[in-house]
N, C-alpha and C positions, 0 to 999 in steps of 0.2 A: 504494500500500500504506500502511496506517495502523498505526503502532506505538505501544505503550504502554511507556515506559521507567520502570522502578522498580528499587530496590536496597535493600540494608542493612535487611532486615526484622529481623534479630537476634532471631528467634523463640526464646523461652526466657529472655530477658534479664529481670533484676529492676531496679527503680528504688529505690536506697537501701534494699534489702531487701524492697521491695514487689513481689509477683508481678504481672507485666504480661500474662500469657497471655490472659486474657479480653479485655483492651483490645486486644491484638494481633489476636485473632480478629475483633473488631468492625471494626477499621480495614481489615485486609487483605481481609475479605469485601466491603468496598466496592469493591475493585478490579474484581471481577467485574461489578458493576453499571455501572461506568464503561466497561468493555470492551463490554458489551452495548449501552449507550446510544450510545456513540461509534462503534460498528461497527468495533472494532479487529480487525485481522487477526493481528498477532503481538505477544505480550508478551515483552519482554526484561528479564531480571532479572540485574543486574550484581554479583552476589556478596553474601556475608554473609547467606544465608538464615537461618542459625542464629547464635546468640551464642557457641556453644562447638563445638569440633571433635568432641566426643562429646555430642550433645544428649540431653536426656531423652526418654523415650518419649512424654510428653505434647507436647513441642515437635515431635517428628517427626510425630505424628499431626496436629497443627495445620497444619504445613507441607503435608502430604499433602492435607488437607481444602481448603486454599486453592488449591493447584494444581489439584485436581479441579474446584473451582468455576470457575476460569478456563478450564480445558479444555472444560467443558460449554457455554461460550458459543460454541464453535467456533473460538476463536483458537488458533494454534500458540504454543508456549512455547519460548523459548531461554534457557538458564541457564548461568552460569559461576560458580565459587566465589570467595569472598573470603578475606582473611587469617584470618577467624574460623572458616571452614569447613574440614572435612576433605575434600579433593578425592576421595579414595577412597570415602568414604561418600556424598557427594553424587552421584558418578558411577556408583554401583552400578547394574547392569542398564541402563546407558545405551543399549545396542543395542536392547533390548526396548522401552524407554521411547520411543525415537524413532518406533517404529511407531505409537504412540498419540498422537503430536503433542507429546511432551516431549523437547526436544533438549538434552542435557547435554554441555557442553564443559568437561571437567575435566582433561585430560591435556596437559602441556606439550609432549610430543613430537608431538602432532597438532594443535596450536593453529592451524596454517595450513590445516586441512581444514574447510571451511565447511559449514553447513547451507544448502542452496539452496532457496528458496521462490519462487513466481512469482505475478505478478498480470497484469493485462491489458497491462502495458508490458514484460513479460519477467521475467527472473530477478533475485532479490536474494540476495546471498551474505552470510550471517551468520557472522562469525568470533568465537569466544569465547576471550579470553585470560584464564586464571585468574590469581589473584594469584601473582606470580612471586617467591618467596623467593630472593634473589639467588644465593647459592652453589649450592643444589640445582638451581635452574633453569638456571644456567650449565652445570653438568655434563650435564644432560639435553640442552640445546641443542647442546653440543659433540659429542655422540655420536649425535644424531638427524639423519639425512639429510633434506633438504627442499629444495624449489626456492628458490634465492637464499640458501642457508645460508652463513654465513661459516666460514672455516677455524678461527677461534678466537673466543671471546667474552670481552670484558673483564669485570672484576668490577663489581658494583654494580647497583642497580635500573635506572638509566637505560640501561645497556649491555644488560642482558638484555631489557628492554622494547623497546629499539631493534632488537635482533636479531629479536624476535618480530614486530614490525611489518614488517621487511624481508621476512620469510618470507610474511607475509600479502600484502604488495604484489606479491611475485613470483608467488604463486599466483593473485592476482586478474588480473595481467597476462596469464596464460595463458588467460583466459576471454574470451568475447565482449566486445568493447569497450562494449556497451550494458549489461553487468551492473552493477547498483548494489550498494553495499556498506555494511554496518553492522558495526562492531566493538564488542564488549562487553569492557571492561577494568576491573580493580580496582587503582587506583593513586592516588598523591598527585600531582596535576598542578600545576605552578607557576601561581600566580594564584588557586587555590582557597582558600576560607576555611574553617578548621577549627573544631571545637568541642571541648568537654571529653570527649565520649563516644566518640571514635574511639581505637582502640588505636594507639599510636605505631608506625609502620613506618619511621621515618626517624631518623637521628642527625645533628643539626645541619643539617638541610635537605639532606644529601647525597643522599638517595634520592628527592627530588622530581624529577619529569621534566617537560621542556618540552612544551607542547601541540603543537608542530610535529612531535613524534615520530609523531603520528597523521596526518600529511599523506597525501593520496591516497585517502581514503575519504569516503563521503557523510555518514555520521553516526557519532559515537562516543558510546556509552552508558556513562558512567563510574559506578563505585561506589567507596565508601570514605568520602568526606566526607559528613557528615550534613545539610548545608544544601543545598537545591535551588539550583543556580547555573549560570550560563552562563560558560564559559571562553572559547570562541569561538562563532560561529554554529553550527558543526558539532560542537563538543565540549562536552558538558554533564554535570553531575551531577544525578541526580534527588533525591538526599538520602534520608534515612530516612523511613518513613511515620509515625513517632512521635518525639516528643522523648525523648531518653535522658539528658539532663543539663539543669541549670538554665541553662546557657549558651545553650540552644536555645529559651528561653522565648518569644522574640519571632519565631522562625521560623514561617512558615506552611508546614506540611508538604504536599507535593504530588507529582505525577508529571508527566512530559512526554508530551504527545500529539504524535507525530512523523508528518509526511506526506512520502511519497516519490512523486514523479511520474516521468515518463519520463526526465527529466534528472537526477534525484537528489533531494536535500533540497529540498522546496518550502515547508515551514513547520513551526513548532512552536507548541504552546499549552500553557500551564501549567494544570493542574487541581488545585485544592486538595482535601485529604482532610479527613474529619471529625476532630475532636479529642475523644477519649474523656474526657479530664480536663485542664483547663488547668493550667499551672504558674504559681506566684506566689512572689515574694520579698518578705518583710516585715521591717521593722526597727523596734525600739523597746524600751522596758523591758518586762519580763514583764507588768506590770500594764496598760500601754498595749495590748500585743498581745492580752491576754485580754478587754479591756473597751471599747476605743475603736471606735466605729462605723465609722471609716475603713477598718478591715480586714475588714468584713463580706463584701465581694465575694470574699474568698479562702477562705471557710469550706469550700467544696466543691472546692478546688484541691489539687494536690500543693504543699506549702508548704516553702520553705527560709526559716528565720527567723534573724535576727541579733538577739540580745538585748544590750542596751546597759547593763544594770544595772552599778553599780560593783562589786557582789559577784555572783559566778556564782549564778544561782537554783538552789535545791535542787529536784530532780525537774523541771527545766525542760521537757524534752520531754514528759513525761507531762502536765504542766499545759497545755502548748500544744495537745496532742491533745484536750483537753476542748473547745476551741473549733474547732480545725482537725483533724478526724479523719484527714486525709491529710497531716499534717505529717510529713516524712521526714528533715529535716536541720535541725540547729541549731548555730549558732556563737555564741560569747560574745566580744563586742568592746566593752569598757567605754567608755562615753561619755567623750569627751575624749582617747581614745587613750592610756590609761595604758600605759606601756611597762614591761615586766618586765625587770629587770636580767639581762643575759646573762653568766653566770659560768662559768668553767671548773670541772671537777670538783673540783680541789684547792681552789679559792677557795670553792666551795659548802660543802665539808665542814670547812674549816679552823676549829679551835677550837670545833666544835659536837659535843655528845654525841648519842646516838641519839634521845632524846626531842625535842631541839631540831631535829634534822634532819626528823623526822616532822612537826612543827608548821610548819616552813618549807616543806615540800612542800605541805601543805594550803593554806597562805597563798598560795603561788605559783600553784596551780591555781585557787583560788577567788577570790583577791583580798581575803581576810579571814582573820585569825588564827582558829584553832579556839576555840570557846567553852570554858569551864571543864569542862563535862560531856563535850564532845568530846575535850578533852585527857585526861581521866580514862580514856576508852575507848581512846585511843591508848596510854597508859601500860600499861593492862591487857593490850592485845594484845601489846605489846612484851615485857612480863613473861612472858606465857604462851609466847611464841615462844622466849625465852631458856631457860625451864624445859624445854621440849621438846628443845632442842638439847643441854642438859646430860644429859638422860636417854638420848640416843643414845650 
């Protein structure tokens, strides 16, 4: 059996305010071509189909379109939700969807109940473990009877995921010994490398789980971390199909092609996905960024710019977008690392009247005192504000 492992689509996400829906359609539509070209039997999607628990109508329609494209290839689809998804919304009409080849595993109480598909070597059991919010999942697991269920479940993500896998292994043990197994899970596994675009599901690393919690199954298709990576030979993240932060600029987005033979996992191959628009980071004075040929290659990229002028440029982003139409982020870091004094509130206001405070604020933000004309505007604004307060 041949599987395609993907996750973290985050349909409906924006990139520094820029709508990504068209880019997402283009990249995700490529998955159907890979499935067709590689003769994939099953597509597994390990959470975060959407970026929000209540996605927009356009995001839902995009997801439906992509799933339909995948299903038209003849492949079966197995899906479990992530921490960005609403399990109830993703799992709506699950019983009906399964009849059409879309198998939705969204309920904590039934996570030990697999979708069983077969090839020439026999059955393969697919178990979908949705993202387990520790306290709610603990309550469900404590009250849901299942093979191998513990009398009680400790607090924390490692404990609830450990209990989930105990139930999976117990159910798997009740099957024919030749049954192969695949687990879909959405979690932060120790050893994985994170990026800036994942929503934090851990506090101080407490909710990271060890890879050996997944012992006893042939392949674990993980979701949550956005970089494609191997934790162990059998435990892997596919990563997101697109970059959602500049920390992912050097990542090559991809999916895993997974082969199962009669003995279990027989091989994996990484397939890179197309990049709708590259990411670039540039640094220099505003004049260098606008005119230096060195930055020409970034003109069609999403750009994060660090401007190093001694004084914060006026209308910096608007000016950058004249050369870099897809500039989406700008930071000001004066060359030489000028350090602004860190003062307490009482120190900052001591001995200063309101006009002086306004001027100090402008100087602190921009790195330069306001000009005479700007000072006059500040005085006029302050005067009008005081008059308005008196009239009240």
